[in-house]
Backbone as CSV, one residue per row, in Angstrom:
resi,resn,N_x,N_y,N_z,CA_x,CA_y,CA_z,C_x,C_y,C_z
1,MET,23.175,28.041,-6.786,24.123,27.095,-6.662,23.497,25.879,-5.094
2,SER,23.632,24.652,-5.698,23.589,23.947,-4.494,24.447,23.658,-3.355
3,ILE,23.997,22.981,-2.486,25.266,22.636,-1.674,24.423,20.937,-1.192
4,ARG,26.060,20.150,-1.272,25.354,18.602,-1.118,26.089,18.221,0.361
5,TYR,25.236,17.437,1.164,25.616,16.999,2.225,25.139,15.574,1.686
6,CYS,26.221,14.916,2.605,26.137,13.025,2.409,26.108,12.676,4.018
7,PHE,25.331,11.781,4.518,25.237,10.919,5.714,24.904,9.623,5.908
8,ALA,25.387,8.771,7.082,25.665,7.466,7.176,24.471,7.058,8.065
9,LEU,24.018,5.822,7.985,23.279,5.316,9.386,23.173,3.607,8.918
10,ASP,22.545,2.834,10.219,22.795,1.860,9.999,20.980,0.848,10.206
11,LEU,20.733,0.398,9.507,19.831,-0.303,9.891,19.932,-1.865,10.502
12,LYS,19.450,-2.078,11.636,19.360,-2.859,11.994,19.891,-4.388,11.156
13,ASP,20.429,-5.498,11.718,21.158,-6.396,10.716,20.042,-7.442,10.572
14,ASP,19.082,-7.634,10.048,18.080,-8.446,9.893,17.098,-8.443,8.472
15,PRO,17.560,-9.370,7.828,16.935,-9.489,6.179,15.599,-8.933,6.233
16,ALA,14.792,-10.219,7.337,13.325,-9.338,7.271,12.900,-8.005,6.865
17,LEU,13.495,-6.984,8.191,13.494,-5.693,8.187,14.122,-4.723,7.196
18,ILE,15.135,-5.327,6.320,16.060,-4.812,5.829,15.120,-4.612,4.366
19,ALA,14.639,-5.828,4.227,13.447,-5.754,2.900,12.195,-5.070,3.054
20,GLU,12.008,-4.911,4.226,10.788,-4.330,4.772,11.288,-2.805,4.389
21,TYR,12.079,-2.242,4.941,12.584,-0.449,5.015,12.353,-0.432,3.272
22,ASP,13.006,-1.158,2.704,12.915,-1.082,0.880,11.899,-0.604,0.550
23,GLU,11.165,-1.480,0.898,9.668,-1.665,0.112,9.241,0.065,0.497
24,ILE,9.069,-0.123,2.352,8.434,1.451,2.369,9.090,2.286,1.679
25,HIS,9.884,2.594,1.312,10.685,3.310,0.829,10.432,3.423,-1.089
26,HIS,9.725,3.284,-1.089,8.643,2.782,-2.499,7.610,3.908,-2.437
27,ASN,7.042,3.651,-1.073,6.387,4.783,-1.080,5.689,5.243,0.136
28,VAL,7.155,6.446,-0.064,7.090,7.469,1.167,6.025,8.467,1.369
29,TRP,5.170,8.582,2.650,4.005,9.702,2.696,4.258,10.848,1.654
30,PRO,3.367,11.349,1.431,3.465,12.369,0.667,3.573,13.610,1.662
31,GLU,3.407,13.754,2.811,3.380,15.000,3.954,4.957,15.026,4.186
32,ASN,5.716,13.627,4.172,7.503,13.153,4.198,8.057,14.412,3.044
33,ILE,7.470,14.164,2.229,7.432,14.173,0.490,8.042,16.156,0.802
34,GLN,6.330,16.549,1.215,6.492,18.321,1.067,7.383,18.934,1.832
35,GLY,7.498,17.940,3.492,8.279,18.322,4.278,9.852,18.919,3.635
36,ILE,10.144,17.683,3.303,12.182,17.640,3.020,11.770,18.954,2.012
37,LYS,10.719,19.250,0.266,10.513,19.831,-0.457,10.718,21.630,0.570
38,ASP,9.842,21.429,1.301,9.831,23.038,2.359,10.817,22.791,2.802
39,SER,11.888,22.515,3.447,13.078,22.356,3.862,14.029,23.079,3.519
40,GLY,13.877,22.526,1.799,14.630,23.599,0.827,15.592,22.326,0.147
41,ILE,15.405,21.663,0.522,15.777,20.286,0.339,15.446,19.984,-1.370
42,THR,16.818,19.957,-2.541,16.267,20.016,-3.980,16.768,18.152,-4.262
43,VAL,17.276,17.938,-3.600,17.455,16.213,-4.380,18.116,15.448,-2.686
44,MET,17.007,14.565,-2.917,17.334,13.398,-1.581,17.313,12.120,-2.054
45,ASP,18.366,11.504,-2.161,18.778,10.004,-2.704,19.416,8.833,-1.219
46,LEU,18.185,8.003,-1.410,18.949,6.883,0.154,19.923,5.852,-0.608
47,TYR,21.101,5.084,-0.661,21.593,4.002,-1.172,21.777,3.438,0.048
48,ARG,21.759,1.975,0.202,21.915,0.717,0.932,23.259,-0.061,0.469
49,THR,23.668,-0.095,1.336,24.857,-1.963,1.010,24.655,-2.255,2.354
50,GLY,24.471,-4.029,1.959,24.323,-4.606,3.348,23.265,-4.001,4.162
51,ASN,23.271,-3.750,6.077,22.922,-2.980,6.450,23.228,-1.296,6.738
52,ARG,24.037,-1.042,5.688,24.749,0.272,5.823,23.473,1.406,4.816
53,LEU,23.007,2.517,5.120,22.609,3.638,4.354,23.470,4.617,4.110
54,PHE,23.297,4.901,2.882,23.685,6.441,2.791,22.919,7.648,2.133
55,MET,22.584,8.643,2.762,22.157,9.722,2.310,22.476,10.688,1.373
56,ILE,22.042,11.350,0.295,22.748,12.261,-0.332,21.533,13.394,-0.903
57,MET,22.224,14.475,0.192,21.402,15.986,0.168,21.641,16.552,-0.794
58,GLU,20.914,17.470,-1.819,21.463,18.892,-2.047,20.282,19.892,-1.842
59,VAL,21.023,20.992,-1.337,20.072,21.643,-1.039,20.016,23.357,-1.244
60,ASN,19.242,23.983,-1.401,18.940,24.936,-2.047,19.846,26.143,-1.204
61,ASP,19.886,27.736,-1.125,20.279,28.718,-0.273,19.311,29.129,0.999
62,ASP,18.083,28.365,0.642,17.073,28.449,1.931,17.377,27.546,2.968
63,PHE,18.080,26.719,2.947,18.329,25.036,3.793,18.829,25.516,4.769
64,SER,18.587,25.544,5.488,19.486,25.087,7.368,18.775,23.894,8.050
65,PHE,19.996,23.492,8.966,19.570,22.291,9.687,18.344,22.674,10.980
66,GLU,18.822,23.799,11.461,17.661,24.642,12.653,16.231,25.101,11.673
67,LYS,15.888,25.136,10.546,14.692,24.879,9.601,14.500,23.835,9.681
68,LYS,15.332,22.498,9.036,14.769,21.362,8.666,14.126,20.712,10.123
69,ALA,14.921,20.920,10.920,14.618,20.375,12.260,13.460,21.314,12.867
70,ALA,13.075,22.173,12.967,11.855,23.033,12.931,10.459,22.719,12.484
71,ASN,10.650,22.506,10.977,9.237,21.745,10.115,9.200,20.691,10.580
72,ASP,10.544,19.816,10.849,9.766,18.273,11.519,9.114,18.314,12.298
73,ALA,9.526,19.087,13.632,8.561,18.541,14.970,7.723,19.104,14.797
74,ALA,7.095,20.408,13.921,5.892,20.713,13.520,5.197,19.919,12.955
75,ASN,5.846,18.850,12.511,4.737,18.232,11.346,4.549,16.558,12.018
76,PRO,3.430,16.343,12.810,3.016,15.148,13.233,3.275,13.810,12.189
77,LYS,2.994,14.316,10.870,3.573,12.724,10.011,4.682,12.535,9.936
78,VAL,5.505,13.224,9.907,7.032,13.566,9.761,7.325,12.772,11.179
79,GLN,6.881,13.532,12.584,6.945,12.641,13.458,6.587,11.107,14.210
80,GLU,5.630,10.780,13.152,5.416,9.192,13.136,6.002,8.720,12.303
81,TRP,6.309,9.195,10.945,7.168,8.098,10.269,8.820,7.934,10.795
82,GLU,9.323,9.121,11.535,10.447,9.172,12.309,10.346,7.995,13.493
83,LYS,9.511,8.202,13.991,9.211,6.844,14.988,9.346,5.630,13.859
84,LEU,8.514,5.212,13.343,8.296,4.122,12.316,9.635,3.533,12.095
85,MET,10.429,4.902,11.654,12.023,4.171,11.051,12.747,3.667,12.025
86,TRP,12.456,3.915,13.466,13.538,3.378,14.552,13.522,2.230,14.505
87,LYS,12.135,1.341,13.676,11.706,-0.305,14.287,12.840,-0.844,13.249
88,PHE,13.658,0.162,11.969,14.407,-0.413,11.216,15.850,-0.030,11.256
89,GLN,15.790,0.983,11.814,17.390,1.684,12.033,18.090,1.835,13.450
90,GLN,19.065,1.999,13.307,20.391,2.122,14.305,21.015,2.789,14.321
91,PRO,21.463,3.392,15.505,22.642,4.826,15.509,24.049,3.979,15.128
92,LEU,24.560,4.616,14.289,26.410,4.021,13.986,26.830,4.377,15.223
93,PRO,28.134,3.159,15.455,28.547,3.002,16.618,29.146,4.524,17.130
94,TRP,30.036,5.198,16.374,30.379,6.377,16.789,29.515,7.708,16.908
95,ALA,27.935,7.415,16.399,27.026,8.359,16.677,27.121,9.271,18.170
96,LYS,26.710,10.645,18.079,26.532,11.030,19.591,25.495,10.686,19.839
97,GLU,25.076,10.982,21.236,23.886,10.769,21.628,22.627,11.391,21.353
98,GLY,21.804,10.533,20.796,20.209,11.369,20.048,20.501,11.791,18.553
99,GLU,22.331,11.431,17.906,22.216,11.589,16.817,21.618,10.407,15.789
100,LYS,21.239,10.376,14.834,20.721,9.483,13.946,21.341,9.698,12.523
101,TRP,21.109,10.382,11.541,21.974,10.322,10.544,23.456,11.199,10.849
102,VAL,24.292,10.022,10.719,25.762,11.359,11.040,26.248,11.400,9.494
103,LEU,26.251,13.160,9.220,27.158,13.761,8.812,28.356,13.151,8.373
104,MET,28.558,12.611,6.666,30.121,12.501,6.413,30.870,13.389,6.332
105,LYS,32.281,12.764,6.181,33.288,14.124,5.944,33.768,13.662,4.645
106,GLN,33.842,14.750,3.572,34.156,14.194,2.710,35.822,14.256,2.087
107,VAL,36.141,13.496,1.576,38.025,12.796,1.906,38.431,13.164,0.496
108,PHE,37.404,13.245,-0.867,38.249,13.264,-2.040,36.921,14.047,-3.185
109,GLU,37.504,14.806,-4.086,36.564,15.454,-4.877,37.007,15.482,-6.054
110,LEU,36.491,14.961,-7.242,37.241,15.222,-8.708,35.976,16.183,-9.171
């Protein structure tokens, strides 16, 4: 059984940066892909409208946010990627201090 999580984050509202962000995501570093899989994430999709990003993640029974955070902290390439991403990303106005992707509340299911 998988669990789905949805997140939101904003990009800086700059068309050149947004185009660069989209292009970079055509070639995500292999170490990052492996780190995602090693954390128990089975599906990760990013969607964008304007400068708003949505991430949909499906995870297996081995996934935990704590495990993902520990794996990311121990992976220098993930840390390098995350630092690069802040060139493009900005927290949502209601994000907590230090929060990047904000977990979305499900309000409807069919």
